[in-house]
VOPAGU-2260 file (C-alpha; in pm, 1 decimal, decimal comma):
REM VOPAGU-2260
SITE   aa  ch    i         X         Y         Z
SITE  MET   A    0   13902,6    5716,1   10939,8
SITE  GLN   A    1   13972,3    6015,9   10718,0
SITE  ARG   A    2   13780,6    5856,0   10432,2
SITE  ILE   A    3   13488,1    5780,0   10661,3
SITE  ALA   A    4   13491,1    6138,9   10788,6
SITE  LEU   A    5   13503,6    6268,1   10430,3
SITE  SER   A    6   13203,2    6054,1   10337,2
SITE  VAL   A    7   13012,6    6172,5   10644,5
SITE  GLY   A    8   13090,1    6537,4   10571,5
SITE  LEU   A    9   12989,7    6517,9   10206,2
SITE  SER   A   10   12674,4    6323,6   10295,2
SITE  ALA   A   11   12578,6    6584,9   10554,4
SITE  LEU   A   12   12629,8    6864,3   10302,8
SITE  LEU   A   13   12429,6    6685,1   10036,5
SITE  SER   A   14   12143,9    6592,6   10271,2
SITE  LEU   A   15   12118,9    6941,4   10416,4
SITE  GLY   A   16   12140,5    7092,3   10069,9
SITE  LEU   A   17   11850,5    6879,0    9947,8
SITE  VAL   A   18   11638,0    6973,0   10249,9
SITE  ILE   A   19   11705,5    7342,8   10199,4
SITE  GLU   A   20   11667,9    7327,0    9821,6
SITE  GLY   A   21   11316,3    7191,5    9865,2
SITE  ARG   A   22   11228,8    7502,1   10065,8
SITE  GLU   A   23   11425,7    7771,7    9882,9
SITE  PRO   A   24   11682,8    7696,4    9610,8
SITE  ARG   A   25   11867,2    8024,2    9677,3
SITE  LEU   A   26   11954,6    7908,7   10028,7
SITE  ALA   A   27   12093,6    7581,6    9895,1
SITE  ILE   A   28   12330,4    7781,5    9674,7
SITE  LEU   A   29   12437,4    7986,0    9977,6
SITE  LEU   A   30   12503,3    7665,1   10172,8
SITE  VAL   A   31   12742,4    7560,3    9895,4
SITE  LEU   A   32   12906,0    7904,5    9898,6
SITE  GLY   A   33   12948,7    7877,0   10275,5
SITE  ALA   A   34   13105,7    7533,8   10235,0
SITE  LEU   A   35   13346,2    7668,8    9971,2
SITE  CYS   A   36   13440,1    7947,6   10214,2
SITE  GLY   A   37   13512,9    7681,9   10477,4
SITE  VAL   A   38   13725,1    7479,0   10235,6
SITE  THR   A   39   13919,9    7788,3   10130,2
SITE  LEU   A   40   13974,4    7917,8   10483,6
SITE  TYR   A   41   14102,3    7577,0   10592,4
SITE  HIS   A   42   14321,5    7487,7   10294,2
SITE  ALA   A   43   14476,4    7834,8   10271,7
SITE  ALA   A   44   14496,5    7862,3   10653,0
SITE  PHE   A   45   14350,5    8206,7   10595,5
SITE  GLY   A   46   14320,1    8349,0   10944,5
SITE  PHE   A   47   14302,1    8700,5   11082,9
SITE  THR   A   48   14398,9    8643,9   11445,8
SITE  ALA   A   49   14744,7    8493,9   11394,8
SITE  ALA   A   50   14808,1    8733,0   11104,6
SITE  TYR   A   51   14758,2    9036,3   11329,3
SITE  ARG   A   52   14968,9    8883,4   11605,4
SITE  ARG   A   53   15257,2    8817,5   11364,9
SITE  LEU   A   54   15225,0    9169,7   11225,2
SITE  LEU   A   55   15225,9    9338,8   11566,2
SITE  PHE   A   56   15492,5    9130,2   11739,3
SITE  ASN   A   57   15706,0    8967,4   11468,5
SITE  GLN   A   58   15701,2    9232,0   11193,8
SITE  ASP   A   59   15565,7    8963,5   10963,1
SITE  GLY   A   60   15295,6    9115,2   10745,9
SITE  THR   A   61   15240,3    8818,2   10515,5
SITE  GLY   A   62   14886,3    8756,9   10635,9
SITE  ALA   A   63   14799,4    9126,0   10659,8
SITE  ARG   A   64   14924,2    9189,7   10305,7
SITE  ALA   A   65   14712,7    8902,0   10175,7
SITE  GLN   A   66   14410,6    9066,4   10337,6
SITE  LEU   A   67   14490,8    9392,5   10158,1
SITE  VAL   A   68   14503,1    9207,0    9826,0
SITE  MET   A   69   14168,7    9047,9    9910,2
SITE  LEU   A   70   14016,8    9387,9    9991,5
SITE  GLY   A   71   14146,4    9548,6    9671,6
SITE  THR   A   72   14013,8    9262,5    9460,9
SITE  VAL   A   73   13668,6    9260,9    9615,2
SITE  THR   A   74   13638,6    9642,0    9605,4
SITE  CYS   A   75   13679,5    9633,7    9227,5
SITE  MET   A   76   13422,9    9353,9    9199,8
SITE  PHE   A   77   13162,2    9510,1    9428,5
SITE  ALA   A   78   13169,0    9863,4    9288,5
SITE  PRO   A   79   12989,9    9813,7    8952,9
SITE  VAL   A   80   12715,5    9604,7    9111,7
SITE  LEU   A   81   12660,3    9836,5    9407,3
SITE  ALA   A   82   12661,6   10137,1    9173,7
SITE  ALA   A   83   12386,6    9973,5    8966,5
SITE  GLY   A   84   12196,3    9865,1    9278,8
SITE  SER   A   85   12115,2    9529,4    9125,4
SITE  PHE   A   86   12267,3    9215,4    8977,3
SITE  LEU   A   87   12086,9    9028,0    8699,6
SITE  GLY   A   88   11766,9    9206,8    8793,9
SITE  SER   A   89   11786,3    9134,6    9167,5
SITE  PRO   A   90   11845,9    9421,7    9414,5
SITE  VAL   A   91   12173,9    9429,1    9609,1
SITE  VAL   A   92   12292,7    9641,4    9900,5
SITE  GLY   A   93   12635,4    9685,4   10055,8
SITE  ALA   A   94   12741,8    9640,6   10417,1
SITE  SER   A   95   12723,9    9980,3   10584,6
SITE  ALA   A   96   12681,7   10099,7   10942,4
SITE  PRO   A   97   12711,4   10425,0   11139,3
SITE  VAL   A   98   13061,4   10558,9   11198,6
SITE  GLY   A   99   13082,4   10624,5   11569,4
SITE  TRP   A  100   13184,1   10521,7   11918,3
SITE  GLN   A  101   12968,7   10210,2   11919,2
SITE  VAL   A  102   13159,4   10056,0   11626,6
SITE  ALA   A  103   13496,9   10162,5   11767,2
SITE  ILE   A  104   13428,9   10016,8   12112,5
SITE  GLY   A  105   13282,4    9699,6   11967,3
SITE  ALA   A  106   13578,6    9641,7   11735,7
SITE  PHE   A  107   13827,1    9710,6   12015,7
SITE  VAL   A  108   13654,6    9457,6   12243,5
SITE  PHE   A  109   13633,9    9209,5   11956,4
SITE  GLY   A  110   14008,7    9247,9   11895,8
SITE  ILE   A  111   14085,3    9147,5   12254,5
SITE  GLY   A  112   13855,9    8848,6   12221,4
SITE  MET   A  113   14019,2    8735,7   11896,6
SITE  GLN   A  114   14349,5    8671,0   12067,5
SITE  LEU   A  115   14203,9    8501,4   12374,4
SITE  GLY   A  116   13960,1    8292,2   12174,1
SITE  ASN   A  117   14240,6    8215,9   11925,8
SITE  GLY   A  118   14013,4    8285,4   11633,6
SITE  CYS   A  119   13778,9    8540,6   11482,8
SITE  GLY   A  120   13428,3    8499,2   11343,2
SITE  SER   A  121   13532,5    8291,7   11043,5
SITE  GLY   A  122   13825,3    8136,4   11232,6
SITE  THR   A  123   13599,7    8000,5   11505,3
SITE  LEU   A  124   13377,8    7824,9   11253,1
SITE  TYR   A  125   13643,6    7681,7   11022,9
SITE  SER   A  126   13867,0    7573,2   11312,3
SITE  LEU   A  127   13570,0    7396,1   11471,7
SITE  GLY   A  128   13496,4    7220,1   11143,7
SITE  GLY   A  129   13864,8    7134,1   11110,1
SITE  GLY   A  130   13858,2    6943,7   11439,9
SITE  SER   A  131   13937,9    7201,7   11711,1
SITE  THR   A  132   13723,3    7103,5   12007,8
SITE  ARG   A  133   13840,2    7417,9   12191,4
SITE  MET   A  134   13646,1    7619,5   11937,7
SITE  ALA   A  135   13322,9    7453,4   12051,0
SITE  ALA   A  136   13358,9    7639,7   12381,6
SITE  THR   A  137   13449,5    7960,1   12197,5
SITE  LEU   A  138   13144,5    7928,0   11973,0
SITE  VAL   A  139   12900,7    7874,7   12262,1
SITE  ALA   A  140   13042,0    8179,4   12441,5
SITE  PHE   A  141   13040,4    8374,3   12112,7
SITE  CYS   A  142   12667,1    8312,1   12075,5
SITE  ALA   A  143   12600,5    8412,1   12435,6
SITE  GLY   A  144   12806,4    8731,1   12402,9
SITE  GLY   A  145   12628,3    8839,4   12087,0
SITE  PHE   A  146   12287,9    8777,2   12243,4
SITE  ALA   A  147   12382,3    8971,7   12557,3
SITE  ALA   A  148   12489,1    9268,1   12344,0
SITE  SER   A  149   12161,4    9257,0   12152,1
SITE  LEU   A  150   11977,0    9315,8   12479,2
SITE  HIS   A  151   12187,1    9627,4   12543,3
SITE  MET   A  152   12182,1    9770,6   12189,9
SITE  ALA   A  153   11934,6   10048,9   12263,9
SITE  ALA   A  154   12170,7   10195,6   12523,4
SITE  TRP   A  155   12480,8   10164,2   12302,6
SITE  GLN   A  156   12304,6   10330,7   12011,9
SITE  GLU   A  157   12275,0   10646,6   12219,9
SITE  LEU   A  158   12648,0   10706,3   12170,5
SITE  PRO   A  159   12746,0   10977,6   11918,7
SITE  ASP   A  160   12799,8   10879,7   11556,1
SITE  ALA   A  161   12829,4   11046,8   11216,6
SITE  GLY   A  162   12574,9   10820,4   11049,4
SITE  GLU   A  163   12651,4   10587,5   10761,9
SITE  VAL   A  164   12929,8   10716,1   10536,0
SITE  VAL   A  165   12962,9   10524,1   10208,6
SITE  LEU   A  166   13237,2   10663,8    9987,7
SITE  GLY   A  167   13077,2   10529,4    9671,1
SITE  GLU   A  168   12760,5   10726,8    9739,7
SITE  LEU   A  169   12945,4   11033,0    9867,9
SITE  LEU   A  170   13217,2   11067,0    9603,0
SITE  GLY   A  171   13089,7   10852,2    9318,2
SITE  TRP   A  172   13195,4   10490,0    9269,9
SITE  PRO   A  173   13495,5   10543,5    9037,2
SITE  GLY   A  174   13645,9   10799,3    9275,4
SITE  ALA   A  175   13572,1   10585,1    9581,8
SITE  VAL   A  176   13737,1   10280,6    9426,1
SITE  ALA   A  177   14043,1   10484,1    9328,7
SITE  ILE   A  178   14079,0   10624,2    9680,8
SITE  GLN   A  179   14044,5   10281,9    9840,1
SITE  LEU   A  180   14293,9   10120,5    9604,0
SITE  VAL   A  181   14547,7   10395,2    9674,2
SITE  ALA   A  182   14491,6   10352,1   10048,7
SITE  LEU   A  183   14527,2    9973,4   10029,4
SITE  ALA   A  184   14838,8    9996,8    9809,9
SITE  SER   A  185   14992,4   10249,2   10049,3
SITE  LEU   A  186   14927,5   10024,0   10347,3
SITE  TYR   A  187   15076,2    9730,0   10155,7
SITE  ALA   A  188   15391,9    9932,2   10084,3
SITE  LEU   A  189   15419,3   10052,3   10445,2
SITE  ILE   A  190   15388,1    9698,7   10580,4
SITE  ARG   A  191   15643,6    9570,2   10329,2
SITE  ALA   A  192   15887,6    9847,9   10424,8
SITE  TRP   A  193   15837,5    9771,8   10794,4
SITE  GLU   A  194   15905,7    9403,9   10731,4
SITE  ARG   A  195   16229,5    9487,4   10549,7
SITE  SER   A  196   16341,4    9705,0   10840,7
SITE  SER   A  197   16337,2    9407,4   11076,2
SITE  ASP   A  198   16633,8    9176,4   11126,5
SITE  SER   A  199   16443,1    8875,0   10995,8
SITE  SER   A  200   16255,2    8915,9   10670,8
SITE  SER   A  201   15910,3    8764,9   10628,3
SITE  PRO   A  202   15861,8    8457,6   10409,1
SITE  ALA   A  203   15833,0    8517,5   10038,8
SITE  THR   A  204   15476,4    8531,3    9910,0
SITE  ALA   A  205   15375,6    8216,7    9726,8
SITE  PRO   A  206   15242,8    8248,7    9370,4
SITE  ILE   A  207   14869,2    8212,8    9313,9
SITE  VAL   A  208   14868,1    7855,4    9188,2
SITE  PHE   A  209   14706,2    7541,5    9325,5
SITE  ARG   A  210   14924,7    7256,5    9437,1
SITE  GLN   A  211   14652,2    6999,1    9494,0
SITE  LEU   A  212   14284,2    6979,1    9581,0
SITE  SER   A  213   14360,9    6857,8    9931,8
SITE  GLY   A  214   14577,8    7160,3   10010,1
SITE  PRO   A  215   14765,3    7342,3   10132,6
SITE  TRP   A  216   14680,6    7638,8    9910,7
SITE  PRO   A  217   14891,1    7954,9    9879,7
SITE  LEU   A  218   14771,6    8240,2   10098,3
SITE  LEU   A  219   14718,9    8476,3    9804,2
SITE  ALA   A  220   14511,1    8213,3    9627,0
SITE  GLY   A  221   14290,1    8199,9    9934,7
SITE  ALA   A  222   14261,8    8581,0    9933,3
SITE  VAL   A  223   14144,1    8593,6    9572,1
SITE  ILE   A  224   13904,0    8300,0    9614,1
SITE  LEU   A  225   13747,2    8455,7    9925,3
SITE  ALA   A  226   13698,2    8781,1    9731,7
SITE  LEU   A  227   13521,7    8585,6    9456,6
SITE  LEU   A  228   13306,2    8401,9    9709,5
SITE  ASN   A  229   13205,8    8727,1    9878,2
SITE  PHE   A  230   13102,9    8864,4    9541,2
SITE  ALA   A  231   12905,4    8546,7    9474,2
SITE  THR   A  232   12734,6    8590,6    9811,7
SITE  LEU   A  233   12642,8    8950,2    9725,4
SITE  SER   A  234   12500,6    8830,6    9393,6
SITE  VAL   A  235   12290,1    8550,2    9540,0
SITE  ALA   A  236   12193,8    8682,1    9884,1
SITE  GLY   A  237   12161,5    9045,6    9781,5
SITE  HIS   A  238   12407,1    9152,0   10052,2
SITE  PRO   A  239   12773,3    9075,1   10132,1
SITE  TRP   A  240   12905,5    8788,9   10341,8
SITE  SER   A  241   12841,2    8809,8   10716,6
SITE  ILE   A  242   12887,9    8566,6   11001,9
SITE  THR   A  243   12807,0    8682,3   11354,4
SITE  TRP   A  244   12437,5    8757,7   11309,6
SITE  GLY   A  245   12378,9    8382,4   11279,9
SITE  MET   A  246   12542,0    8318,1   11617,8
SITE  THR   A  247   12333,1    8587,4   11788,3
SITE  LEU   A  248   12019,7    8438,4   11636,2
SITE  TRP   A  249   12108,5    8088,6   11757,9
SITE  ALA   A  250   12138,5    8212,6   12116,4
SITE  ALA   A  251   11806,0    8396,1   12085,0
SITE  LYS   A  252   11645,2    8073,5   11960,6
SITE  VAL   A  253   11779,4    7892,1   12268,3
SITE  ALA   A  254   11638,3    8164,3   12495,1
SITE  LEU   A  255   11303,5    8131,6   12318,7
SITE  ALA   A  256   11308,8    7753,0   12361,3
SITE  LEU   A  257   11377,8    7798,1   12733,0
SITE  GLY   A  258   11068,2    8010,4   12770,9
SITE  TRP   A  259   11199,4    8367,1   12750,9
SITE  ASP   A  260   11081,4    8579,2   12457,5
SITE  PRO   A  261   11362,3    8808,9   12333,2
SITE  SER   A  262   11107,9    9018,2   12142,8
SITE  SER   A  263   11031,5    9189,1   12473,2
SITE  THR   A  264   11350,0    9393,9   12415,3
SITE  PRO   A  265   11388,8    9680,4   12160,5
SITE  PHE   A  266   11646,4    9507,2   11939,9
SITE  TRP   A  267   11435,4    9197,9   11884,8
SITE  ARG   A  268   11123,6    9402,3   11812,8
SITE  GLY   A  269   11284,8    9517,9   11487,7
SITE  GLU   A  270   11108,0    9383,8   11180,1
SITE  PHE   A  271   11402,0    9179,9   11048,4
SITE  GLN   A  272   11495,6    9040,9   11390,8
SITE  HIS   A  273   11136,9    8952,6   11478,0
SITE  GLN   A  274   11087,5    8770,8   11148,0
SITE  ALA   A  275   11411,5    8577,8   11202,1
SITE  LEU   A  276   11293,0    8468,6   11547,6
SITE  ASP   A  277   10965,4    8342,3   11405,2
SITE  ALA   A  278   11129,8    8160,2   11113,5
SITE  GLY   A  279   11348,1    7850,6   11125,5
SITE  VAL   A  280   11726,1    7858,8   11148,4
SITE  LEU   A  281   11751,7    7712,3   10798,5
SITE  ASP   A  282   11550,1    8006,6   10666,6
SITE  ASP   A  283   11823,9    8249,0   10769,6
SITE  VAL   A  284   12093,7    8330,4   10512,1
SITE  THR   A  285   12376,7    8386,1   10760,7
SITE  SER   A  286   12294,8    8073,8   10962,3
SITE  VAL   A  287   12294,6    7857,3   10650,9
SITE  MET   A  288   12629,9    7995,0   10537,6
SITE  ASP   A  289   12779,0    7952,7   10887,6
SITE  ILE   A  290   12675,4    7588,0   10890,7
SITE  GLY   A  291   12825,0    7555,2   10543,9
SITE  ILE   A  292   13158,6    7693,5   10666,2
SITE  VAL   A  293   13178,2    7432,4   10942,2
SITE  LEU   A  294   13087,8    7145,5   10710,6
SITE  GLY   A  295   13318,9    7272,4   10435,8
SITE  ALA   A  296   13614,0    7291,0   10675,6
SITE  PHE   A  297   13528,4    6941,7   10805,2
SITE  VAL   A  298   13539,4    6805,2   10450,7
SITE  ALA   A  299   13863,6    6993,2   10378,4
SITE  ALA   A  300   14033,1    6857,9   10691,4
SITE  ALA   A  301   13929,8    6502,9   10609,3
SITE  LEU   A  302   14041,8    6545,2   10248,1
SITE  ALA   A  303   14380,7    6665,6   10371,4
SITE  GLY   A  304   14401,5    6374,5   10616,9
SITE  ARG   A  305   14436,2    6610,3   10913,3
SITE  LEU   A  306   14104,9    6565,8   11093,8
SITE  ALA   A  307   14207,5    6458,7   11443,8
SITE  PRO   A  308   13983,9    6606,8   11717,9
SITE  SER   A  309   14126,3    6602,9   12069,2
SITE  LEU   A  310   13940,1    6654,8   12396,9
SITE  ARG   A  311   14255,8    6758,1   12582,4
SITE  LEU   A  312   14209,2    7114,2   12699,2
SITE  SER   A  313   14369,7    7284,4   12997,3
SITE  LYS   A  314   14153,6    7483,4   13237,2
SITE  ARG   A  315   14336,5    7807,2   13157,3
SITE  SER   A  316   14291,6    7753,0   12784,6
SITE  LEU   A  317   13921,7    7680,1   12837,0
SITE  VAL   A  318   13879,8    7999,0   13040,6
SITE  ALA   A  319   14053,2    8197,3   12765,9
SITE  ALA   A  320   13825,1    8039,9   12504,3
SITE  LEU   A  321   13515,3    8135,0   12702,8
SITE  ILE   A  322   13631,4    8491,2   12772,0
SITE  GLY   A  323   13740,6    8529,9   12411,6
SITE  GLY   A  324   13409,6    8401,6   12279,1
SITE  LEU   A  325   13205,6    8627,5   12506,2
SITE  THR   A  326   13402,9    8939,7   12417,2
SITE  MET   A  327   13400,1    8859,2   12046,5
SITE  GLY   A  328   13026,2    8800,3   12047,4
SITE  TYR   A  329   12955,6    9117,1   12242,9
SITE  GLY   A  330   13196,7    9327,7   12038,7
SITE  ALA   A  331   13074,0    9196,4   11704,4
SITE  ARG   A  332   12714,7    9285,6   11782,9
SITE  LEU   A  333   12814,2    9639,5   11883,5
SITE  ALA   A  334   13034,8    9684,7   11575,9
SITE  TYR   A  335   12769,2    9552,0   11334,6
SITE  GLY   A  336   12986,7    9256,7   11245,3
SITE  CYS   A  337   13324,7    9095,0   11280,6
SITE  ASN   A  338   13633,2    9075,5   11060,8
SITE  ILE   A  339   13408,6    8944,5   10781,8
SITE  GLY   A  340   13079,6    9134,5   10809,7
SITE  ALA   A  341   13224,2    9468,4   10925,0
SITE  PHE   A  342   13586,6    9473,1   10804,4
SITE  PHE   A  343   13591,4    9264,9   10484,3
SITE  SER   A  344   13238,9    9335,7   10359,4
SITE  GLY   A  345   13230,9    9690,1   10499,5
SITE  ILE   A  346   13545,9    9803,7   10319,8
SITE  ALA   A  347   13436,7    9615,7   10007,1
SITE  SER   A  348   13121,3    9830,7   10016,9
SITE  THR   A  349   13335,5   10147,0   10063,5
SITE  SER   A  350   13174,2   10206,1   10403,4
SITE  LEU   A  351   13393,8   10403,2   10644,1
SITE  HIS   A  352   13279,3   10189,6   10935,5
SITE  GLY   A  353   13491,8    9907,1   10790,4
SITE  TRP   A  354   13802,2   10124,4   10813,4
SITE  LEU   A  355   13708,7   10234,7   11165,1
SITE  TRP   A  356   13663,6    9869,4   11259,3
SITE  ILE   A  357   14021,1    9768,0   11174,3
SITE  ALA   A  358   14167,2   10085,9   11326,2
SITE  ALA   A  359   14000,6    9999,7   11658,8
SITE  ALA   A  360   14045,6    9621,3   11637,9
SITE  LEU   A  361   14425,1    9628,3   11601,6
SITE  PRO   A  362   14487,6    9793,5   11944,5
SITE  GLY   A  363   14245,5    9539,5   12091,2
SITE  ASN   A  364   14446,8    9260,4   11930,6
SITE  TRP   A  365   14765,4    9400,4   12084,8
SITE  ILE   A  366   14612,2    9394,4   12434,2
SITE  GLY   A  367   14458,9    9050,7   12380,2
SITE  ALA   A  368   14789,9    8909,6   12260,2
SITE  ARG   A  369   14966,4    9049,7   12566,9
SITE  LEU   A  370   14713,8    8865,1   12783,5
SITE  ARG   A  371   14763,7    8529,2   12609,4
SITE  PRO   A  372   15059,7    8408,4   12824,1
SITE  ARG   A  373   14846,2    8448,2   13136,2
SITE  PHE   A  374   14627,4    8170,4   13001,2
SITE  GLY   A  375   14909,8    7947,4   12882,7
SITE  LEU   A  376   14878,0    8058,7   12520,2
SITE  ALA   A  377   15183,3    8140,3   12313,4
SITE  LEU   A  378   15243,7    8499,6   12215,4
């Protein structure tokens, strides 16, 4: 069955790639990059939700420290390209957003949803591809939450903010990179010291070497590969990796198919949003990469021999998945992205909204984790 699933997954990727390549070769490359992200996330078990829960409640910063390594690596890779404003003659832009209450509230709400949904933006997609049927409910609710927030964006944007603050543009790229690396190294040292102060020390970090193609891969290997893939996305797409816009667009497409035109609202009258509504899903960069993540994780799970979907799902767990998906979708839209688009890509672009995102998301994660036992989920 695993071999059959592997053949199906590879065939789906190949067929979709050929369809997209006939329309725009660049999108076919991004489908492959999305699939490689899915493979990496699955094989390295590179999650954000469980990593924050272990950090906050078990004094285990293994996952959090791997994220800091990932951020330091990608910051160094992004800076020269963003400073030049182009890569191989093609324009590139970083991920930046206003620093204000809207981002803080959105990230806080998203953090709560992460723990109830048992996944983040990337986690929802790669867990679904890896065989988690619970994540199907989370994804549907995620799409609905993001679409609902898009209808309310005009009101949220009235909240105070300081505008976009990009350290590379404000201080110069060498200085911005130096400041970020010092900040990341300091956080790494603080987390390591906190781990050592606990009675039980965290597991030793595995070296960055591959054991086998079918996984598992060391966590730090996953961190470095994801940094490389984000840089590749910036180079090909012209902007960093993002995830949640695709989910919001899918829900808007459903609303359009049901007879209600989202372009009657301010958010969807924007030029980019309106063009995305008129175009096909496979014409959208984020949607193509999201689909690639799911298919890549499906292939990875089959290759590892661990693809075993189960339809058993308790009512309380289903309710948590739906609430988590709704709050993640709503929060991600407000915060201009999730742990990938706002946190990972934002900090990589030296945008302060990425730092604000994680500062607000961690308290949300703490509250969400405290709520997990009410829904039969382990703390």
